[in-house]
C-alpha positions in Angstrom: 46.1 65.8 182.5 49.4 66.0 180.2 51.3 69.5 179.8 51.3 71.1 176.3 54.7 72.2 175.1 54.6 74.7 172.6 57.8 75.3 170.8 59.1 78.8 170.4 61.9 79.9 167.2 64.6 78.9 169.2 63.5 75.2 169.5 63.0 75.3 166.1 66.4 76.5 164.9 68.1 74.3 167.6 66.0 71.3 165.9 66.8 72.2 162.7 70.7 72.8 163.6 70.8 69.0 165.1 69.3 67.7 161.9 71.7 69.1 159.6 74.5 68.3 162.0 73.3 64.6 162.0 72.9 64.5 158.3 76.3 66.0 157.6 77.9 63.7 160.0 76.3 60.5 158.3 77.4 61.6 154.8 80.3 60.3 153.5 83.0 62.9 152.4 83.7 63.0 148.6 87.3 63.6 147.9 87.9 66.6 145.9 90.9 64.9 144.4 90.8 62.7 142.0 90.8 59.1 142.6 93.8 58.6 140.1 96.6 60.8 141.0 97.7 60.5 137.5 94.3 61.5 136.1 94.6 64.7 134.4 92.0 67.8 135.5 89.7 69.2 132.9 90.2 72.5 132.2 87.7 75.3 131.2 87.4 77.2 128.0 88.7 80.5 130.1 91.7 78.3 131.1 92.7 77.1 128.1 92.1 80.5 126.4 94.5 81.9 129.0 97.1 79.5 129.0 97.2 80.3 125.1 96.4 84.1 125.2 93.7 83.7 122.8 90.2 84.8 123.0 87.1 82.5 123.3 86.1 83.3 120.0 89.4 82.3 118.5 89.3 79.0 120.9 85.6 78.4 119.3 87.3 78.5 116.0 90.1 76.0 117.2 87.1 73.6 118.2 85.5 73.9 114.9 88.9 72.9 113.0 88.8 70.0 115.6 90.5 71.0 118.8 89.6 67.8 121.4 87.2 68.7 124.0 84.7 66.9 126.4 81.4 68.1 126.8 79.8 67.3 130.2 76.1 68.8 131.3 76.3 71.3 128.6 79.8 72.4 129.5 82.8 72.4 127.3 86.2 71.2 129.0 89.8 70.2 127.8 92.7 68.0 128.9 95.9 70.1 128.3 97.8 67.4 127.0 95.3 66.8 124.5 95.3 70.3 123.2 98.9 70.4 123.3 99.3 67.8 120.7 97.0 68.9 118.8 98.1 72.3 118.6 101.7 70.8 118.1 100.3 68.6 115.4 98.7 71.1 113.8 101.1 74.3 114.2 100.5 77.1 111.4 101.0 80.4 111.1 97.6 81.2 113.2 98.5 78.8 116.2 101.1 79.8 119.0 104.5 77.8 119.4 103.4 75.2 121.7 106.4 74.4 123.3 106.6 77.3 125.3 103.1 75.9 126.9 104.4 72.7 128.1 105.4 73.0 131.8 
């Protein structure tokens, strides 16, 4: 008669660890850096508001007035160069001087 093997908790932990390790080793790693080094990263609403030292409410107002933005998965992102160009183009008393933010 064959011997019956009853696994314990440590056996299950080892099997799960081995399975996860195998999956991670076989999964190609995606690069966190952009494929094109010249590609500009997307900035969040908080980052743009921080750059210009404005509130999110003001930023929303700017978006209503035509500030270029990109929506992805229900979130709003900006390209720094587009925002700078927009602010320069629409410079009024309510916009900050965009020249100081070009660095």
